[in-house]
N, C-alpha and C positions, 0 to 999 in steps of 0.2 A: 543570438542562439535560438533564433525562431527555428532552425532545422532540428533542434532537438527538444522542441516543446510540442507537447499534445494541446490539441485544440479541444475545446467542448464538445464539439462534434464526434470527436473520436470516442468520448465518454458515453455520450448520447446513444452512439450507434451500438456500442458493446451493451448497455443497459437494453436498448431495444431487441438485440439479439437473445438477450435472456427473458424478455417480457417482463422486465421489473422497472418500476418508477424509481426516482430520487429526486430529491428537492434539489433547488438551485446551490444551496450551500454544500451539499454532499458531492453534488457533479463537480463543483469547483475543487472541493478536498481531493476528489479522486483524480481530478486532472493533474492536481499539483503532486500528488503521490506518485501517479505514473509517469509524470515529466521527470522527476527525481530518480525514479528506478531506470528511466532511459538514459538520463544524463550520466548516471553512475555506471551503467552497462558500457556506455562509450569512453569511460576513462581506461577500461581494460584491466583494471586491478581485479584481483581474485574477490568474489563475493559469493557466499554460499547460497543467497537468495537467487542471484541472477545467472550464474554460471551454467545450472542445469538447463537454462532456456537457450543458451547458445546455440544448440544443435537444432532447436525447434524453430528458430526465427527465419523468417523468409523475406520477401520483398517488403511488406507492411509493417516494418517494425513498430511504427506508432500504434497502429491498429491492434498489433499483437500485445503490445505493453498495456495498452487501454483496457484490452479484455482480460488479460491476466489480473490487472489490478481490480476491475470491476467483479471479477469471479471470485478472488479473494475476499472482498467486501461483502459479496452476496452470500458466501459459504458461511462466513462469520456470523452474519446478521441471521442467517438461517438457525444458527446455535445448535446444529445437529451432526456430532455428538455435542452435548453442552461444554461450553468453554467456561469452566468453574472459575477461572482465574481472572475474570474480568475486573472486579474491584482492584486485585493488587496490580495489575497491568495497566489500568487505567490511571492509578496512582503514580506508577513508573513513567509511563509515556507523558503524564501531565509535567512532572519534574523534568524529564529529558527535553520536553519542548519549551519549557519556561527557561531552561539554561541554555538552549541553542537559539532562542529568538529575544530573551529578556522580556518577554510578554507572557500573560497569563493565557493559556490556550482556550479557545472556545469549545462549548459542550460538543458542538457539531463536529469540530476537529478530533477531539478525543472518541467520539462515538465512530467515526469513520476509522481512524487508525485502530482502535481496538478490534474493530470487525475485521479489519484487513490482517490484523495479526492473527486472530482466530483461524481465519481461512488459509493464510499462508503457512501457518503452523501445520495445519491438517495436510496441506498440499506438499510441504517441504521437508517435514521433520518426520522421521520414522519413529523415533522413541522421544517423545516431548520429555523435557526435562526443566526445572526451573532456570538453570544457567543458558541452556540453549533459546528459551523463550525471551529472556532478558536480551541475549544478543541480537535475536531476530527483532525485538521491539526496538532496539537502539538502531539497527539498520533501517528500519522503517521510517523513524523519526527522522534520521539523516537524510533519506531519501526525500522525505515530505519537506524538509528545509532546503535542500538543494532544488528542488522543483519551484520554490518562490520564484514568480516572475514570468 
């Protein structure tokens, strides 16, 4: 499955385009999330997160998925407007990750996923609501788990 796996360099390049640093753990979390999103995209099933991207994708899918993932993370990290639901979404994502992997998630994983959720919600959801937020959180966690390896 190497053809549908983002390399760390894709994430590094996406961060450099935005002139933003990230530590090695965060880069790996972003690579894993981006890989999972790319793999889900290739399944062809309906996905409210990814379907709007279909018309935008060009030749460099890996680069585009890396950039989208990094942009969501950076937008969420910027926290503008404030994402007041961080505590509840952190707890929900922790539970979802624990159920999916049978492991307690690390703090850096949760930080990356919650920031990506905040950015994705801002980018993809016109009218944020608790139900939509939870669906989006579940999809991001599923993508993160699919991106393992």
